[in-house]
C-alpha atoms as a printed R data frame, in Angstrom:
    type eleno elety resid chain resno       x       y       z
1   ATOM     1    CA   MET     A     1  16.067   4.998  -9.358
2   ATOM     2    CA   LYS     A     2  12.520   3.732  -9.681
3   ATOM     3    CA   ARG     A     3  11.264   1.853 -12.660
4   ATOM     4    CA   VAL     A     4   7.902   0.301 -13.375
5   ATOM     5    CA   GLY     A     5   8.170  -3.300 -14.566
6   ATOM     6    CA   LYS     A     6   5.796  -6.054 -15.646
7   ATOM     7    CA   ILE     A     7   5.595  -9.687 -14.627
8   ATOM     8    CA   GLY     A     8   4.880 -12.329 -17.245
9   ATOM     9    CA   ALA     A     9   2.083 -14.652 -18.167
10  ATOM    10    CA   ALA     A    10   2.624 -17.094 -15.311
11  ATOM    11    CA   VAL     A    11   0.783 -14.781 -12.916
12  ATOM    12    CA   ALA     A    12  -2.021 -14.027 -15.362
13  ATOM    13    CA   GLY     A    13  -2.656 -17.740 -15.721
14  ATOM    14    CA   LEU     A    14  -3.215 -18.375 -12.014
15  ATOM    15    CA   ALA     A    15  -6.752 -19.514 -11.124
16  ATOM    16    CA   ALA     A    16  -8.179 -18.020  -7.951
17  ATOM    17    CA   VAL     A    17  -8.625 -20.386  -5.005
18  ATOM    18    CA   GLY     A    18 -12.119 -20.394  -3.443
19  ATOM    19    CA   GLY     A    19 -13.106 -20.793   0.194
20  ATOM    20    CA   ALA     A    20 -14.733 -19.069   3.138
21  ATOM    21    CA   VAL     A    21 -12.203 -17.528   5.520
22  ATOM    22    CA   TYR     A    22 -12.846 -15.304   8.540
23  ATOM    23    CA   GLY     A    23 -16.446 -14.839   7.421
24  ATOM    24    CA   VAL     A    24 -15.430 -13.549   3.991
25  ATOM    25    CA   THR     A    25 -16.306 -15.628   0.931
26  ATOM    26    CA   GLN     A    26 -13.581 -15.572  -1.721
27  ATOM    27    CA   LEU     A    27 -15.095 -15.696  -5.192
28  ATOM    28    CA   ALA     A    28 -13.221 -17.402  -7.994
29  ATOM    29    CA   GLY     A    29 -12.229 -15.217 -10.946
30  ATOM    30    CA   GLU     A    30 -13.777 -15.701 -14.381
31  ATOM    31    CA   ASP     A    31 -11.817 -17.277 -17.208
32  ATOM    32    CA   GLY     A    32 -12.788 -14.628 -19.698
33  ATOM    33    CA   GLY     A    33 -11.903 -10.951 -19.981
34  ATOM    34    CA   ALA     A    34  -8.722  -9.308 -21.188
35  ATOM    35    CA   ALA     A    35  -6.414  -7.518 -18.795
36  ATOM    36    CA   ALA     A    36  -6.796  -3.770 -18.950
37  ATOM    37    CA   LYS     A    37  -3.665  -2.095 -20.199
38  ATOM    38    CA   GLN     A    38  -1.600  -0.496 -17.452
39  ATOM    39    CA   ARG     A    39   0.649   2.424 -18.164
40  ATOM    40    CA   LEU     A    40   4.255   1.312 -17.854
41  ATOM    41    CA   GLY     A    41   6.466   4.368 -17.590
42  ATOM    42    CA   ALA     A    42  10.022   4.745 -16.322
43  ATOM    43    CA   LYS     A    43  11.288   7.670 -14.335
44  ATOM    44    CA   PRO     A    44  14.224   9.505 -15.932
45  ATOM    45    CA   GLY     A    45  17.514   7.711 -15.473
46  ATOM    46    CA   ALA     A    46  15.950   4.389 -14.537
47  ATOM    47    CA   ALA     A    47  17.981   1.365 -15.533
48  ATOM    48    CA   ALA     A    48  16.538  -1.236 -17.867
49  ATOM    49    CA   SER     A    49  14.989  -4.227 -16.143
50  ATOM    50    CA   PRO     A    50  16.850  -7.545 -16.438
51  ATOM    51    CA   SER     A    51  15.538  -9.842 -19.137
52  ATOM    52    CA   ARG     A    52  13.823 -13.058 -18.111
53  ATOM    53    CA   ASP     A    53  11.620 -15.743 -19.630
54  ATOM    54    CA   ALA     A    54   8.837 -15.678 -17.008
55  ATOM    55    CA   ALA     A    55   7.143 -18.821 -18.295
56  ATOM    56    CA   SER     A    56  10.308 -20.909 -18.327
57  ATOM    57    CA   GLY     A    57  10.615 -21.126 -14.556
58  ATOM    58    CA   ALA     A    58  14.210 -19.910 -14.791
59  ATOM    59    CA   THR     A    59  15.655 -19.005 -11.441
60  ATOM    60    CA   ALA     A    60  15.578 -15.392 -10.359
61  ATOM    61    CA   SER     A    61  19.309 -15.694  -9.577
62  ATOM    62    CA   ALA     A    62  19.909 -14.462 -13.113
63  ATOM    63    CA   VAL     A    63  19.415 -10.933 -11.801
64  ATOM    64    CA   ALA     A    64  22.716  -9.134 -12.307
65  ATOM    65    CA   GLY     A    65  24.050  -6.155 -10.402
66  ATOM    66    CA   GLY     A    66  21.527  -6.326  -7.564
67  ATOM    67    CA   LYS     A    67  21.947  -3.717  -4.860
68  ATOM    68    CA   PRO     A    68  20.144  -2.499  -1.721
69  ATOM    69    CA   PHE     A    69  16.971  -0.463  -2.088
70  ATOM    70    CA   THR     A    70  14.595   1.320   0.274
71  ATOM    71    CA   LEU     A    71  10.850   0.725   0.426
72  ATOM    72    CA   VAL     A    72   8.436   3.021   2.243
73  ATOM    73    CA   GLY     A    73   4.730   2.531   2.843
74  ATOM    74    CA   THR     A    74   2.080   4.974   4.019
75  ATOM    75    CA   GLY     A    75  -1.413   4.522   5.413
76  ATOM    76    CA   ASP     A    76  -4.965   5.174   4.335
77  ATOM    77    CA   ILE     A    77  -5.613   8.256   2.220
78  ATOM    78    CA   ILE     A    78  -9.179   9.333   3.054
79  ATOM    79    CA   PRO     A    79 -10.173  12.746   1.685
80  ATOM    80    CA   TYR     A    80 -12.975  13.866   3.975
81  ATOM    81    CA   PRO     A    81 -15.003  16.902   2.815
82  ATOM    82    CA   SER     A    82 -12.764  19.278   4.803
83  ATOM    83    CA   ILE     A    83  -9.714  17.924   2.981
84  ATOM    84    CA   ILE     A    84 -11.426  18.228  -0.399
85  ATOM    85    CA   GLN     A    85 -12.291  21.830   0.447
86  ATOM    86    CA   ARG     A    86  -8.652  22.485   1.376
87  ATOM    87    CA   ALA     A    87  -7.559  21.080  -1.991
88  ATOM    88    CA   ALA     A    88 -10.057  23.389  -3.697
89  ATOM    89    CA   ASP     A    89  -8.738  26.368  -1.725
90  ATOM    90    CA   ASP     A    90  -5.172  25.449  -2.655
91  ATOM    91    CA   SER     A    91  -6.211  25.518  -6.309
92  ATOM    92    CA   ALA     A    92  -8.453  28.581  -6.112
93  ATOM    93    CA   GLU     A    93  -6.572  30.605  -8.730
94  ATOM    94    CA   LYS     A    94  -6.761  27.944 -11.435
95  ATOM    95    CA   GLY     A    95  -9.848  26.048 -10.291
96  ATOM    96    CA   GLY     A    96 -10.177  22.366  -9.591
97  ATOM    97    CA   TYR     A    97  -8.428  20.555  -6.730
98  ATOM    98    CA   ASP     A    98  -4.769  20.496  -5.783
99  ATOM    99    CA   PHE     A    99  -3.724  17.961  -3.128
100 ATOM   100    CA   ARG     A   100   0.002  18.506  -3.631
101 ATOM   101    CA   LYS     A   101   0.430  21.075  -0.882
102 ATOM   102    CA   ILE     A   102  -1.347  18.800   1.603
103 ATOM   103    CA   LEU     A   103   1.259  16.098   0.955
104 ATOM   104    CA   ALA     A   104   4.284  18.360   0.487
105 ATOM   105    CA   GLY     A   105   5.525  17.783   4.039
106 ATOM   106    CA   VAL     A   106   6.095  14.065   3.437
107 ATOM   107    CA   LYS     A   107   7.241  14.358  -0.186
108 ATOM   108    CA   PRO     A   108  10.956  14.386   0.785
109 ATOM   109    CA   VAL     A   109  10.594  11.020   2.549
110 ATOM   110    CA   VAL     A   110   8.401   9.430  -0.129
111 ATOM   111    CA   SER     A   111  10.303  10.687  -3.171
112 ATOM   112    CA   ALA     A   112  13.682   9.750  -1.686
113 ATOM   113    CA   ALA     A   113  12.686   6.071  -1.406
114 ATOM   114    CA   ASP     A   114  13.533   3.701  -4.229
115 ATOM   115    CA   LEU     A   115  10.014   2.293  -3.972
116 ATOM   116    CA   ALA     A   116   7.026   4.044  -2.352
117 ATOM   117    CA   ILE     A   117   3.629   2.423  -1.750
118 ATOM   118    CA   CYS     A   118   0.409   4.224  -0.781
119 ATOM   119    CA   HIS     A   119  -3.013   2.934   0.245
120 ATOM   120    CA   HIS     A   120  -5.747   4.462  -1.937
121 ATOM   121    CA   GLU     A   121  -8.808   3.993   0.258
122 ATOM   122    CA   ILE     A   122 -11.655   5.571  -1.672
123 ATOM   123    CA   PRO     A   123 -13.133   5.894  -5.207
124 ATOM   124    CA   TYR     A   124 -13.234   8.932  -7.455
125 ATOM   125    CA   GLY     A   125 -16.546  10.601  -8.238
126 ATOM   126    CA   ARG     A   126 -17.591  11.883 -11.622
127 ATOM   127    CA   PRO     A   127 -15.692  14.953 -12.848
128 ATOM   128    CA   GLY     A   128 -17.248  17.978 -11.216
129 ATOM   129    CA   GLY     A   129 -18.718  16.029  -8.336
130 ATOM   130    CA   PRO     A   130 -20.542  15.809  -6.132
131 ATOM   131    CA   TYR     A   131 -17.774  14.685  -3.784
132 ATOM   132    CA   THR     A   132 -18.818  13.129  -0.517
133 ATOM   133    CA   GLY     A   133 -17.537  11.835   2.815
134 ATOM   134    CA   TYR     A   134 -18.536   9.064   5.177
135 ATOM   135    CA   PRO     A   135 -20.220   6.646   4.759
136 ATOM   136    CA   LEU     A   136 -19.908   6.634   0.954
137 ATOM   137    CA   PHE     A   137 -16.772   8.452  -0.135
138 ATOM   138    CA   LYS     A   138 -16.188  10.078  -3.514
139 ATOM   139    CA   ALA     A   139 -13.083  12.217  -4.123
140 ATOM   140    CA   PRO     A   140 -11.781  14.336  -7.022
141 ATOM   141    CA   HIS     A   141  -9.525  12.486  -9.447
142 ATOM   142    CA   GLN     A   142  -6.830  15.175  -9.088
143 ATOM   143    CA   LEU     A   143  -5.686  13.229  -6.021
144 ATOM   144    CA   ALA     A   144  -3.899  10.872  -8.429
145 ATOM   145    CA   ASP     A   145  -1.795  13.763  -9.752
146 ATOM   146    CA   ALA     A   146  -0.721  14.673  -6.224
147 ATOM   147    CA   LEU     A   147   0.238  11.086  -5.432
148 ATOM   148    CA   ALA     A   148   2.437  10.952  -8.524
149 ATOM   149    CA   ASP     A   149   3.983  14.315  -7.657
150 ATOM   150    CA   THR     A   150   4.725  13.101  -4.121
151 ATOM   151    CA   GLY     A   151   6.656  10.157  -5.536
152 ATOM   152    CA   TYR     A   152   4.470   7.073  -5.182
153 ATOM   153    CA   ASP     A   153   5.183   4.129  -7.472
154 ATOM   154    CA   SER     A   154   2.318   1.790  -6.529
155 ATOM   155    CA   CYS     A   155  -0.882   1.909  -4.486
156 ATOM   156    CA   SER     A   156  -3.070  -0.734  -2.879
157 ATOM   157    CA   THR     A   157  -6.743  -0.169  -3.743
158 ATOM   158    CA   ALA     A   158  -8.688  -2.940  -1.957
159 ATOM   159    CA   SER     A   159 -10.613  -1.595   1.024
160 ATOM   160    CA   ASN     A   160 -14.030  -1.571   2.643
161 ATOM   161    CA   HIS     A   161 -14.701   1.650   0.680
162 ATOM   162    CA   THR     A   162 -13.540   0.506  -2.777
163 ATOM   163    CA   LEU     A   163 -17.136   0.128  -3.999
164 ATOM   164    CA   ASP     A   164 -18.565   3.269  -2.353
165 ATOM   165    CA   ASP     A   165 -19.405   4.622  -5.819
166 ATOM   166    CA   GLY     A   166 -19.947   1.227  -7.399
167 ATOM   167    CA   TYR     A   167 -17.907  -0.301 -10.173
168 ATOM   168    CA   ASP     A   168 -17.693   3.040 -12.019
169 ATOM   169    CA   GLY     A   169 -15.889   4.666  -9.094
170 ATOM   170    CA   LEU     A   170 -13.442   1.776  -8.945
171 ATOM   171    CA   VAL     A   171 -12.697   2.126 -12.662
172 ATOM   172    CA   ARG     A   172 -12.120   5.876 -12.349
173 ATOM   173    CA   VAL     A   173  -9.432   5.299  -9.726
174 ATOM   174    CA   LEU     A   174  -7.567   2.734 -11.798
175 ATOM   175    CA   ASP     A   175  -7.862   4.775 -14.985
176 ATOM   176    CA   HIS     A   176  -6.420   7.869 -13.312
177 ATOM   177    CA   LEU     A   177  -3.636   5.970 -11.581
178 ATOM   178    CA   ASP     A   178  -2.750   4.593 -15.012
179 ATOM   179    CA   ARG     A   179  -2.844   8.115 -16.420
180 ATOM   180    CA   VAL     A   180  -0.236   9.372 -13.953
181 ATOM   181    CA   GLY     A   181   1.921   6.245 -14.145
182 ATOM   182    CA   ILE     A   182   1.228   4.703 -10.718
183 ATOM   183    CA   ARG     A   183   0.863   0.933 -10.531
184 ATOM   184    CA   HIS     A   184  -2.029  -0.496  -8.519
185 ATOM   185    CA   VAL     A   185  -3.353  -3.758  -7.133
186 ATOM   186    CA   GLY     A   186  -6.349  -4.919  -5.097
187 ATOM   187    CA   SER     A   187  -9.195  -3.960  -7.434
188 ATOM   188    CA   ALA     A   188  -9.602  -4.611 -11.121
189 ATOM   189    CA   ARG     A   189 -11.406  -3.843 -14.364
190 ATOM   190    CA   GLY     A   190 -11.168  -7.408 -15.641
191 ATOM   191    CA   ALA     A   191 -10.500 -10.974 -14.544
192 ATOM   192    CA   GLU     A   192  -6.963 -11.064 -15.914
193 ATOM   193    CA   GLU     A   193  -6.032  -7.778 -14.258
194 ATOM   194    CA   ALA     A   194  -7.333  -9.131 -10.961
195 ATOM   195    CA   LYS     A   195  -4.922 -12.073 -11.094
196 ATOM   196    CA   ALA     A   196  -1.780  -9.989 -11.608
197 ATOM   197    CA   PRO     A   197   0.208  -8.231  -8.873
198 ATOM   198    CA   ALA     A   198   1.587  -4.746  -9.236
199 ATOM   199    CA   VAL     A   199   5.241  -5.141 -10.196
200 ATOM   200    CA   VAL     A   200   7.921  -2.497  -9.867
201 ATOM   201    CA   GLU     A   201  11.686  -2.633 -10.009
202 ATOM   202    CA   ALA     A   202  14.127  -1.372  -7.395
203 ATOM   203    CA   GLY     A   203  17.798  -2.164  -6.897
204 ATOM   204    CA   GLY     A   204  17.669  -4.659  -9.739
205 ATOM   205    CA   ALA     A   205  14.938  -6.635  -7.957
206 ATOM   206    CA   LYS     A   206  11.438  -7.249  -9.252
207 ATOM   207    CA   VAL     A   207   9.066  -6.421  -6.405
208 ATOM   208    CA   ALA     A   208   5.527  -7.829  -6.596
209 ATOM   209    CA   GLN     A   209   2.823  -6.177  -4.496
210 ATOM   210    CA   LEU     A   210  -0.339  -8.107  -3.588
211 ATOM   211    CA   ASP     A   211  -3.413  -6.601  -1.897
212 ATOM   212    CA   TYR     A   212  -6.630  -7.873  -0.279
213 ATOM   213    CA   THR     A   213  -9.393  -6.535   1.979
214 ATOM   214    CA   TYR     A   214 -11.559  -8.162   4.653
215 ATOM   215    CA   GLY     A   215 -14.725  -6.902   2.936
216 ATOM   216    CA   THR     A   216 -16.580  -4.025   1.268
217 ATOM   217    CA   ASN     A   217 -18.937  -2.772   3.997
218 ATOM   218    CA   GLY     A   218 -21.672  -5.102   2.836
219 ATOM   219    CA   VAL     A   219 -21.715  -3.672  -0.680
220 ATOM   220    CA   PRO     A   220 -21.965  -6.690  -2.991
221 ATOM   221    CA   LEU     A   221 -19.378  -7.260  -5.666
222 ATOM   222    CA   PRO     A   222 -20.686  -5.973  -9.022
223 ATOM   223    CA   ASP     A   223 -22.976  -8.379 -10.820
224 ATOM   224    CA   GLY     A   224 -20.945 -10.553 -13.168
225 ATOM   225    CA   LYS     A   225 -17.674  -9.118 -11.858
226 ATOM   226    CA   PRO     A   226 -16.624 -11.253  -8.877
227 ATOM   227    CA   TRP     A   227 -13.001 -10.292  -9.542
228 ATOM   228    CA   ALA     A   228 -13.575  -6.553  -8.978
229 ATOM   229    CA   VAL     A   229 -12.102  -6.485  -5.431
230 ATOM   230    CA   ASN     A   230  -9.632  -8.930  -3.890
231 ATOM   231    CA   LEU     A   231 -11.017 -10.428  -0.661
232 ATOM   232    CA   ILE     A   232  -8.836 -11.974   2.033
233 ATOM   233    CA   ASP     A   233  -8.332 -15.716   1.628
234 ATOM   234    CA   PRO     A   234  -5.029 -17.139   2.962
235 ATOM   235    CA   ALA     A   235  -5.019 -19.969   0.404
236 ATOM   236    CA   ARG     A   236  -5.352 -17.551  -2.468
237 ATOM   237    CA   ILE     A   237  -2.781 -15.155  -1.009
238 ATOM   238    CA   VAL     A   238  -0.168 -17.898  -0.754
239 ATOM   239    CA   ALA     A   239  -1.005 -19.164  -4.244
240 ATOM   240    CA   ASP     A   240  -0.700 -15.645  -5.665
241 ATOM   241    CA   ALA     A   241   2.626 -15.094  -3.880
242 ATOM   242    CA   ARG     A   242   4.021 -18.339  -5.250
243 ATOM   243    CA   ALA     A   243   2.814 -17.506  -8.744
244 ATOM   244    CA   ALA     A   244   4.576 -14.147  -8.489
245 ATOM   245    CA   ARG     A   245   7.783 -15.932  -7.467
246 ATOM   246    CA   ALA     A   246   7.449 -18.351 -10.376
247 ATOM   247    CA   ALA     A   247   7.063 -15.387 -12.713
248 ATOM   248    CA   GLY     A   248  10.306 -13.795 -11.516
249 ATOM   249    CA   ALA     A   249   9.550 -11.713  -8.424
250 ATOM   250    CA   ASN     A   250  12.542 -11.401  -6.090
251 ATOM   251    CA   VAL     A   251  10.495  -9.720  -3.334
252 ATOM   252    CA   VAL     A   252   6.794 -10.135  -2.486
253 ATOM   253    CA   VAL     A   253   5.101  -7.375  -0.465
254 ATOM   254    CA   LEU     A   254   1.617  -8.031   0.869
255 ATOM   255    CA   SER     A   255  -0.835  -5.216   1.607
256 ATOM   256    CA   LEU     A   256  -3.790  -6.168   3.830
257 ATOM   257    CA   HIS     A   257  -6.868  -4.139   4.751
258 ATOM   258    CA   TRP     A   258  -7.746  -5.856   8.044
259 ATOM   259    CA   GLY     A   259  -8.188  -5.563  11.790
260 ATOM   260    CA   SER     A   260 -10.425  -3.611  14.155
261 ATOM   261    CA   GLU     A   261 -10.941   0.122  13.779
262 ATOM   262    CA   TRP     A   262  -9.596   2.372  16.555
263 ATOM   263    CA   GLN     A   263  -7.768  -0.514  18.221
264 ATOM   264    CA   THR     A   264  -4.017  -0.136  18.697
265 ATOM   265    CA   ALA     A   265  -3.397  -3.798  19.494
266 ATOM   266    CA   PRO     A   266  -3.707  -6.234  16.560
267 ATOM   267    CA   ASP     A   267  -6.853  -8.339  16.796
268 ATOM   268    CA   LYS     A   268  -7.269 -12.112  16.561
269 ATOM   269    CA   GLN     A   269  -7.637 -12.106  12.780
270 ATOM   270    CA   GLN     A   270  -4.474 -10.073  12.306
271 ATOM   271    CA   LEU     A   271  -2.422 -12.228  14.661
272 ATOM   272    CA   GLU     A   272  -3.612 -15.491  13.121
273 ATOM   273    CA   LEU     A   273  -3.184 -14.325   9.545
274 ATOM   274    CA   ALA     A   274   0.255 -12.860  10.234
275 ATOM   275    CA   GLN     A   275   1.363 -16.124  11.831
276 ATOM   276    CA   ALA     A   276   0.016 -18.299   9.008
277 ATOM   277    CA   LEU     A   277   1.194 -16.161   6.098
278 ATOM   278    CA   THR     A   278   4.712 -15.543   7.381
279 ATOM   279    CA   ALA     A   279   5.108 -19.261   8.189
280 ATOM   280    CA   SER     A   280   4.333 -20.219   4.593
281 ATOM   281    CA   ARG     A   281   7.406 -21.491   2.725
282 ATOM   282    CA   GLY     A   282   8.012 -22.468  -0.848
283 ATOM   283    CA   ALA     A   283   9.695 -25.641  -2.096
284 ATOM   284    CA   ASP     A   284  13.057 -23.950  -1.526
285 ATOM   285    CA   GLY     A   285  12.235 -23.476   2.158
286 ATOM   286    CA   LEU     A   286  12.227 -19.689   1.833
287 ATOM   287    CA   PRO     A   287   9.306 -17.400   2.806
288 ATOM   288    CA   ASP     A   288   6.563 -16.874   0.258
289 ATOM   289    CA   ILE     A   289   6.018 -13.321   1.583
290 ATOM   290    CA   ASP     A   290   8.766 -10.853   2.511
291 ATOM   291    CA   LEU     A   291   6.799  -8.019   4.147
292 ATOM   292    CA   ILE     A   292   3.232  -7.296   5.296
293 ATOM   293    CA   LEU     A   293   1.839  -3.743   5.338
294 ATOM   294    CA   GLY     A   294  -1.505  -3.275   7.102
295 ATOM   295    CA   THR     A   295  -4.202  -0.612   6.730
296 ATOM   296    CA   HIS     A   296  -7.809   0.099   7.837
297 ATOM   297    CA   ASN     A   297  -7.515   0.644  11.610
298 ATOM   298    CA   HIS     A   298  -7.364   4.487  11.520
299 ATOM   299    CA   VAL     A   299  -4.761   4.469  14.293
300 ATOM   300    CA   PRO     A   300  -1.087   3.477  14.332
301 ATOM   301    CA   GLN     A   301  -0.516  -0.142  15.283
302 ATOM   302    CA   PRO     A   302   2.608  -2.132  16.215
303 ATOM   303    CA   TYR     A   303   5.395  -3.470  14.046
304 ATOM   304    CA   GLU     A   304   6.640  -6.972  14.776
305 ATOM   305    CA   LYS     A   305   8.827  -9.676  13.287
306 ATOM   306    CA   VAL     A   306   6.746 -12.851  12.904
307 ATOM   307    CA   ASN     A   307   8.556 -16.008  11.789
308 ATOM   308    CA   GLY     A   308  11.429 -13.749  10.785
309 ATOM   309    CA   THR     A   309   9.274 -11.501   8.564
310 ATOM   310    CA   TRP     A   310   8.356  -7.902   9.378
311 ATOM   311    CA   VAL     A   311   4.644  -7.248   9.846
312 ATOM   312    CA   VAL     A   312   3.257  -3.702  10.112
313 ATOM   313    CA   TYR     A   313  -0.164  -4.400  11.576
314 ATOM   314    CA   GLY     A   314  -1.477  -0.929  10.778
315 ATOM   315    CA   MET     A   315   0.139   2.300   9.618
316 ATOM   316    CA   GLY     A   316  -2.835   4.498  10.511
317 ATOM   317    CA   ASP     A   317  -4.407   7.103   8.230
318 ATOM   318    CA   GLN     A   318  -1.968   9.261   6.319
319 ATOM   319    CA   VAL     A   319  -4.560  11.816   5.220
320 ATOM   320    CA   ALA     A   320  -7.505  12.231   7.594
321 ATOM   321    CA   SER     A   321  -9.379  14.928   9.516
322 ATOM   322    CA   PHE     A   322 -10.835  13.688  12.778
323 ATOM   323    CA   TYR     A   323 -12.026  16.566  14.956
324 ATOM   324    CA   GLU     A   324 -13.395  14.665  17.940
325 ATOM   325    CA   ALA     A   325 -10.979  14.582  20.880
326 ATOM   326    CA   GLU     A   326 -11.489  10.865  21.377
327 ATOM   327    CA   LYS     A   327 -10.455  10.258  17.766
328 ATOM   328    CA   ALA     A   328  -7.360  12.460  17.750
329 ATOM   329    CA   ARG     A   329  -5.166   9.401  17.194
330 ATOM   330    CA   GLY     A   330  -6.865   9.017  13.808
331 ATOM   331    CA   ASN     A   331  -4.758  11.925  12.570
332 ATOM   332    CA   MET     A   332  -1.510  10.103  13.463
333 ATOM   333    CA   SER     A   333   0.302   7.441  11.468
334 ATOM   334    CA   SER     A   334   3.645   5.839  10.817
335 ATOM   335    CA   ILE     A   335   5.810   5.484   7.723
336 ATOM   336    CA   PRO     A   336   7.660   2.166   7.650
337 ATOM   337    CA   ARG     A   337  10.946   2.205   5.743
338 ATOM   338    CA   PHE     A   338  12.702  -1.074   5.035
339 ATOM   339    CA   THR     A   339  16.039  -1.494   3.302
340 ATOM   340    CA   PHE     A   340  16.259  -4.663   1.236
341 ATOM   341    CA   ALA     A   341  19.579  -6.092   0.027
342 ATOM   342    CA   PRO     A   342  20.537  -9.162  -2.006
343 ATOM   343    CA   ALA     A   343  20.610 -12.225   0.245
344 ATOM   344    CA   ALA     A   344  24.140 -13.636   0.034
345 ATOM   345    CA   ALA     A   345  22.980 -17.120   1.040
346 ATOM   346    CA   HIS     A   346  20.082 -17.182  -1.442
347 ATOM   347    CA   PRO     A   347  20.928 -15.861  -4.936
348 ATOM   348    CA   GLY     A   348  17.994 -14.096  -6.536
349 ATOM   349    CA   ARG     A   349  16.372 -13.214  -3.213
350 ATOM   350    CA   TRP     A   350  16.483  -9.934  -1.294
351 ATOM   351    CA   GLU     A   351  16.108  -9.618   2.491
352 ATOM   352    CA   VAL     A   352  15.448  -6.806   4.964
353 ATOM   353    CA   VAL     A   353  18.744  -5.530   6.370
354 ATOM   354    CA   LYS     A   354  17.434  -2.369   8.025
355 ATOM   355    CA   ALA     A   355  14.031  -1.581   9.549
356 ATOM   356    CA   GLU     A   356  13.000   2.012  10.337
357 ATOM   357    CA   TYR     A   357   9.882   4.073  10.876
358 ATOM   358    CA   LEU     A   358   8.978   7.747  10.731
359 ATOM   359    CA   THR     A   359   5.917   9.415  12.239
360 ATOM   360    CA   GLN     A   360   3.229  11.572  10.622
361 ATOM   361    CA   PHE     A   361   0.442  13.888  11.702
362 ATOM   362    CA   SER     A   362  -2.476  15.290   9.707
363 ATOM   363    CA   ASP     A   363  -2.509  18.836  11.030
364 ATOM   364    CA   MET     A   364  -6.099  20.055  10.682
365 ATOM   365    CA   ARG     A   365  -5.225  23.640  11.561
366 ATOM   366    CA   PRO     A   366  -5.214  25.970   8.537
367 ATOM   367    CA   PRO     A   367  -3.601  25.414   6.176
368 ATOM   368    CA   PHE     A   368  -4.273  21.654   6.407
369 ATOM   369    CA   ARG     A   369  -1.015  19.758   5.899
370 ATOM   370    CA   VAL     A   370   0.423  16.284   6.519
371 ATOM   371    CA   VAL     A   371   3.596  16.661   8.577
372 ATOM   372    CA   CYS     A   372   6.509  14.306   9.138
373 ATOM   373    CA   THR     A   373   6.592  14.633  12.915
374 ATOM   374    CA   SER     A   374   9.755  12.606  13.497
375 ATOM   375    CA   CYS     A   375  11.691  14.790  11.083
376 ATOM   376    CA   GLU     A   376  13.922  17.087  13.097
377 ATOM   377    CA   ALA     A   377  12.504  20.428  11.983
378 ATOM   378    CA   ALA     A   378   8.875  19.372  12.357
379 ATOM   379    CA   ALA     A   379   9.378  17.868  15.800
380 ATOM   380    CA   SER     A   380  10.331  21.277  17.176
381 ATOM   381    CA   SER     A   381   6.884  22.846  16.637
382 ATOM   382    CA   ALA     A   382   6.343  25.634  19.135
383 ATOM   383    CA   ASP     A   383   3.197  24.270  20.802
384 ATOM   384    CA   GLY     A   384   4.499  20.721  21.168
385 ATOM   385    CA   THR     A   385   1.731  19.164  19.043
386 ATOM   386    CA   TYR     A   386   4.106  17.429  16.652
387 ATOM   387    CA   ALA     A   387   6.383  16.131  19.396
388 ATOM   388    CA   ALA     A   388   3.330  14.727  21.215
389 ATOM   389    CA   ALA     A   389   2.131  12.992  18.039
390 ATOM   390    CA   ASP     A   390   5.599  11.578  17.503
391 ATOM   391    CA   ARG     A   391   5.599  10.098  21.007
392 ATOM   392    CA   GLU     A   392   2.104   8.620  20.591
393 ATOM   393    CA   VAL     A   393   2.932   6.949  17.291
394 ATOM   394    CA   THR     A   394   6.242   5.647  18.630
395 ATOM   395    CA   LYS     A   395   4.494   4.135  21.641
396 ATOM   396    CA   ALA     A   396   2.111   2.214  19.377
397 ATOM   397    CA   VAL     A   397   4.746   1.134  16.870
398 ATOM   398    CA   MET     A   398   7.041  -0.241  19.563
399 ATOM   399    CA   SER     A   399   4.334  -1.833  21.734
400 ATOM   400    CA   ARG     A   400   5.105  -5.428  20.719
401 ATOM   401    CA   GLY     A   401   8.870  -5.279  21.144
402 ATOM   402    CA   ALA     A   402   9.919  -4.171  17.676
403 ATOM   403    CA   GLY     A   403  12.776  -2.138  19.137
404 ATOM   404    CA   GLU     A   404  14.378  -5.310  20.499
405 ATOM   405    CA   GLN     A   405  13.929  -6.859  17.056
406 ATOM   406    CA   GLY     A   406  15.943  -4.111  15.374
407 ATOM   407    CA   LEU     A   407  13.409  -1.399  14.474
408 ATOM   408    CA   THR     A   408  14.702   2.189  14.793
409 ATOM   409    CA   ARG     A   409  13.093   5.633  14.536
410 ATOM   410    CA   ALA     A   410  14.312   7.790  11.651
411 ATOM   411    CA   THR     A   411  14.396  11.588  11.521
412 ATOM   412    CA   ARG     A   412  14.698  12.194   7.783
């Protein structure tokens, strides 16, 4: 069962670390500002989270009854105008926008996971629109309802498009994710909120999600709000991960918006960051970060174990509508699924014991739907489109030897 949790004051008290990294200037957070309240709801049947004094530094080994859990991630959700029109058509009888049917094909995979993470790429426009596409995206807020219906527990929100509709668009996204009970991290409405990870519970473990982007397409951070979007800075990332551990997190998942668009192979920044971040160890000698999930590239990228930690360089876009033949890969993506289990040698820590992936395809043919192309029924499409997409995604995912490292393709 999935349950939304909350980490204590130790994370909120962390000061951001400044520095220029990879051409991106990390701005220190302000001291003032109260954290915006986040909706903390539990799904029916969810077990109560274990009690813990976060500020005391008590070891996370106090977690009782820990058990394996599955975590899935999915790539960039980018509602282009054609997708927004499809959502309007799917809601024609009652008006508004309904994105649930678009995502229905992957709902069984997402909802079956103990913990499901999406990447929310774009802001919401004002109710009633106008809603726009590239280069400045604005989508209807009903997308949040569809994400909750599909089964997502948390979403990363830091991207190069986070500020496409300014600070107001950023706030709309977070407000609506709160409304539907989805946790979020990567952008913020206040300095304290910016310092805290998204925290959810699965298998008795507290899982902290962190999120950062390489930039915001040249759009400056809002005046007086340098904390609005988390920018990539390895020093800050490690500090935030360690603060999450100190506050009781058993697993730390890092979402990164990085890399080069339309490039299957990870670029220099990705390789260097992956190496540095997975090599980082705490005082106990254990990794500061347990998993890295990448977004931004539009196309599926490889999976690889780096310093013993799984890195998904890029999942590709989950919801997209590229019509140009040379951009057909932009409609393909992967779904990583990792099974974590209590680490027998390290009480209070969980480790990956099974690594899988599924494949997806945004089928632009009416009616527009996202399809799980590695799922057995979908792979047998009459014209071979889904089987071809499955092969293309698999080729990218396995291109750095992940199969030899234990990654397997799943069919359901």
